C-alpha positions as CSV (number, residue, x, y, z in Angstrom):
1,X,115.6,100.2,94.7
2,X,112.7,98.9,92.5
3,X,111.6,96.4,95.2
4,X,111.7,99.3,97.7
5,X,109.5,101.3,95.4
6,X,107.1,98.3,95.2
7,X,106.8,98.3,99.0
8,X,106.1,102.0,99.0
9,X,103.4,101.5,96.3
10,X,101.5,99.3,98.8
11,X,102.3,101.3,101.9
12,X,101.3,104.8,100.8
13,X,97.7,104.1,99.9
14,X,97.4,102.0,103.0
15,X,98.7,104.8,105.2
16,X,96.4,107.3,103.5
17,X,93.4,105.0,103.8
18,X,94.1,104.4,107.5
19,X,94.9,107.9,108.5
20,X,92.6,110.2,106.4
21,X,90.3,112.0,108.9
22,X,86.6,111.0,108.2
23,X,83.5,111.8,110.4
24,X,83.1,108.9,112.8
25,X,79.4,108.1,111.9
26,X,79.7,108.7,108.1
27,X,79.1,106.0,105.4
28,X,82.6,106.6,104.2
29,X,84.2,105.8,107.6
30,X,82.1,102.6,107.9
31,X,83.1,101.4,104.5
32,X,86.7,102.3,105.2
33,X,86.6,100.2,108.4
34,X,85.2,97.2,106.4
35,X,87.9,97.5,103.8
36,X,90.7,97.8,106.4
37,X,89.3,94.8,108.2
38,X,89.5,92.8,105.0
39,X,93.0,94.0,104.2
40,X,94.3,93.0,107.7
41,X,92.4,89.7,107.8
42,X,93.5,88.5,104.3
43,X,96.9,90.2,104.1
44,X,95.8,92.0,100.9
45,X,98.2,94.1,98.8
46,X,97.1,97.5,97.7
47,X,97.9,99.5,94.6
48,X,96.9,103.0,93.4
49,X,96.0,104.1,89.9
50,X,95.4,107.4,88.2
51,X,98.1,109.5,89.7
52,X,99.5,112.4,87.6
53,X,102.6,111.6,85.6
54,X,105.1,113.6,83.7
55,X,104.7,111.4,80.6
56,X,102.0,109.2,79.4
57,X,98.4,110.0,79.9
58,X,96.0,107.3,80.8
59,X,92.8,106.6,78.9
60,X,89.9,107.9,81.0
61,X,88.2,105.3,83.2
62,X,84.5,105.7,83.6
63,X,81.9,104.3,86.0
64,X,78.2,103.4,85.4
65,X,75.5,102.3,87.8
66,X,74.6,98.7,87.9
67,X,72.8,96.4,90.3
68,X,74.5,96.4,93.7
69,X,77.4,98.6,92.7
70,X,79.1,100.2,89.7
71,X,80.7,99.0,86.5
72,X,84.3,100.1,85.6
73,X,85.5,100.4,82.0
74,X,88.8,101.9,80.8
75,X,92.6,101.7,81.2
76,X,95.1,103.1,83.6
77,X,98.4,103.2,81.8
78,X,100.6,103.2,84.9
79,X,100.0,100.9,87.9
80,X,102.8,99.5,90.1
81,X,102.4,96.1,91.6
82,X,100.0,95.2,88.8
83,X,100.5,91.5,89.1
84,X,100.8,91.4,92.9
85,X,98.1,93.7,94.1
86,X,94.7,92.4,95.2
87,X,92.9,95.8,95.4
88,X,93.5,99.0,93.5
89,X,92.3,102.4,94.8
90,X,91.2,105.1,92.3
91,X,88.8,108.0,91.6
92,X,86.7,108.0,88.5
93,X,83.6,109.9,87.2
94,X,80.1,108.4,87.0
95,X,78.2,108.9,83.8
96,X,76.1,111.6,85.7
97,X,79.4,113.5,86.3
98,X,79.7,112.7,90.0
99,X,83.0,111.2,91.2
100,X,83.5,108.0,93.2
101,X,86.5,106.8,95.2
102,X,86.7,103.0,94.6
103,X,88.5,100.0,95.9
104,X,88.3,97.5,93.1
105,X,89.4,93.9,93.1
106,X,92.1,93.0,90.6
107,X,91.3,89.3,90.0
108,X,89.0,87.9,87.3
109,X,88.4,87.9,83.6
110,X,87.3,91.6,83.6
111,X,90.8,92.8,84.5
112,X,93.6,92.6,81.9
113,X,97.2,93.5,82.7
114,X,99.5,94.7,79.9
115,X,103.2,94.6,79.3
116,X,105.7,96.2,81.7
117,X,106.3,99.9,81.3
118,X,109.9,99.8,82.4
119,X,112.9,97.7,81.4
120,X,116.0,96.6,83.2
121,X,115.9,96.5,87.0
122,X,113.0,98.9,87.2
123,X,110.8,96.2,85.8
124,X,110.7,94.8,89.3
125,X,108.4,97.6,90.3
126,X,105.8,95.7,88.2
127,X,104.4,98.8,86.6
128,X,102.0,97.9,83.8
129,X,98.8,99.2,82.2
130,X,95.6,97.7,83.6
131,X,92.4,97.6,81.7
132,X,88.9,97.1,83.2
133,X,86.1,95.7,81.0
134,X,82.6,95.5,82.6
135,X,84.3,95.2,86.0
136,X,82.1,95.2,89.0
137,X,82.8,97.2,92.2
138,X,80.2,96.4,94.9
139,X,78.4,99.1,96.8
140,X,80.5,98.7,100.0
141,X,83.7,99.3,98.1
142,X,83.1,102.9,97.0
143,X,82.1,106.3,98.4
144,X,80.9,109.4,96.6
145,X,83.2,112.4,96.6
146,X,81.1,115.5,97.6
147,X,82.9,118.0,95.3
148,X,86.0,119.2,93.5
149,X,87.5,120.6,96.7
150,X,87.2,117.3,98.5
151,X,88.6,115.4,95.5
152,X,91.6,117.8,95.4
153,X,92.1,117.4,99.2
154,X,92.1,113.6,98.9
155,X,94.6,113.7,96.1
156,X,97.0,116.0,98.0
157,X,96.8,113.9,101.1
158,X,97.5,110.7,99.3
159,X,100.3,112.2,97.3
160,X,101.9,113.6,100.4
161,X,102.1,110.1,101.9
162,X,103.6,108.9,98.6
163,X,106.3,111.6,98.6
164,X,107.2,111.1,102.2
165,X,107.6,107.3,101.9
166,X,109.2,107.3,98.5
167,X,111.7,110.0,99.6
168,X,112.7,107.8,102.6
169,X,113.2,104.9,100.3
170,X,115.5,106.9,98.0
171,X,117.4,108.4,100.9
172,X,118.1,104.9,102.3
173,X,119.4,103.7,98.9
174,X,121.6,106.8,98.5
175,X,123.1,106.2,102.0
176,X,123.9,102.6,101.1
177,X,125.5,103.6,97.7
178,X,127.6,106.4,99.3
179,X,129.0,103.8,101.7
180,X,129.4,101.1,99.1
181,X,131.4,103.4,96.7
182,X,133.0,105.7,99.3
183,X,131.4,108.8,97.8
184,X,132.3,112.2,99.2
185,X,129.9,113.9,101.6
186,X,130.4,117.7,101.1
187,X,129.2,120.2,103.7
188,X,126.5,121.4,101.3
189,X,125.0,117.9,101.2
190,X,125.1,117.6,105.0
191,X,123.3,121.0,105.4
192,X,120.7,119.9,102.8
193,X,120.0,116.7,104.7
194,X,119.7,118.6,108.0
195,X,117.1,120.9,106.3
196,X,115.2,117.7,105.2
197,X,115.1,116.5,108.8
198,X,113.4,119.7,109.8
199,X,111.0,119.5,106.9
200,X,110.2,115.9,107.9
201,X,109.4,116.9,111.4
202,X,107.0,119.6,110.2
203,X,105.4,117.3,107.7
204,X,104.7,114.7,110.5
205,X,103.2,117.3,112.7
206,X,100.9,118.4,109.8
207,X,99.9,114.7,109.3
208,X,98.8,114.7,113.0
209,X,96.8,117.9,112.4
210,X,95.3,116.9,109.0
211,X,91.8,117.8,110.0
212,X,92.7,121.4,110.8
213,X,91.9,124.1,108.2
214,X,94.6,124.4,105.6
215,X,96.7,121.6,107.0
216,X,96.6,119.4,104.0
217,X,97.5,122.2,101.6
218,X,100.5,123.0,103.8
219,X,101.4,119.3,104.0
220,X,101.3,119.1,100.2
221,X,103.6,122.0,99.8
222,X,106.1,120.7,102.4
223,X,106.2,117.2,101.0
224,X,106.6,118.6,97.4
225,X,109.6,120.6,98.7
226,X,111.1,117.5,100.3
227,X,110.6,115.5,97.1
228,X,112.3,118.1,95.0
229,X,115.3,118.3,97.4
230,X,115.7,114.5,97.6
231,X,115.4,114.3,93.8
232,X,118.3,116.8,93.3
233,X,120.3,114.8,95.9
234,X,119.6,111.6,94.0
235,X,120.6,113.2,90.7
236,X,123.9,114.4,92.2
237,X,124.7,110.9,93.5
238,X,123.6,109.4,90.1
239,X,126.1,111.7,88.3
240,X,128.9,110.5,90.7
241,X,128.0,106.8,90.0
242,X,128.0,107.0,86.2
243,X,130.8,104.9,84.8
244,X,131.0,102.8,88.0
245,X,127.4,101.7,88.7
246,X,125.2,102.6,85.7
247,X,122.2,100.6,86.9
248,X,122.0,102.3,90.3
249,X,122.5,105.7,88.6
250,X,119.6,104.9,86.2
251,X,117.4,103.9,89.1
252,X,118.1,107.1,91.0
253,X,117.2,109.1,88.0
254,X,113.6,107.9,88.0
255,X,112.7,110.0,91.1
256,X,112.6,113.3,89.1
257,X,109.8,111.9,86.9
258,X,107.7,110.2,89.6
259,X,104.6,112.1,90.7
260,X,104.7,115.0,91.3
261,X,107.5,115.5,88.7
262,X,110.3,117.9,89.5
263,X,109.3,120.1,86.5
264,X,105.8,120.5,87.8
265,X,106.9,121.3,91.3
266,X,109.3,124.0,89.9
267,X,106.5,125.5,87.9
268,X,104.3,125.7,91.0
269,X,106.9,127.7,92.9
270,X,107.9,130.0,90.1
271,X,107.5,133.7,90.6
272,X,104.7,133.9,88.1
273,X,102.8,131.1,89.9
274,X,103.2,132.8,93.3
275,X,101.9,136.1,91.9
276,X,98.9,134.4,90.5
277,X,97.9,133.0,93.9
278,X,98.9,136.1,96.0
279,X,95.8,138.1,97.3
280,X,97.2,141.3,95.7
281,X,97.1,139.7,92.3
282,X,93.4,139.9,92.3
283,X,93.6,143.7,92.5
284,X,96.2,144.1,89.9
285,X,95.1,145.9,86.6
């Protein structure tokens, strides 16, 4: 499972980078093509930093202008593939309050990798804090985010890819463990998995239509619902494995904490949250 998570940690930023719709003649698209060409040519491994977490806030990373690029300073507390990745993708503010999306190299004396965040088998995901000190990102490796709306849209799109791919990884592991330990497959579980199949089909269609108005917001809601359903499925299997395969049970339990956490998803769909976002709420006394 931890090695599968490591593969996902490379694939989801790569998929998001390749597929995010950008205007053909824009600077962002040109720099994206340069980066993808380098990744393909040199077989580079990607990581992502700065995602929301249920526990453990990262020290803010800041950017400042310098000759032919920007300087990066600060720490990301959680970054998978820390020792393996060649490039890390992240968003961070400039000193003038604008935000940049950066693809920073991870080699050299200006990058320091800390101790693993997890113990046991989960240590194989290679999740560690990464500190940048006077680290240079050249001009062709970043783009400016035009505003808060675009930044939120990028975050939702990237997180949707993460939740889709991570969910598939956990489902494959669960299927293997059910066969290995001959665990029961109640009808409620089969019905839930059938619903997941339908949600997956819808999510894939939304990915194809990502440039359409509202598509990414819908995609984020669908993939969050999928992640929550898979997490509950994983917790059910973990409970059945306790006492017979403690390590696998522990690995399955991590899904509820991985971004976006189950608790945060549940808060977002609570009746109070829906009321706050309903058009009628604005007219309420």
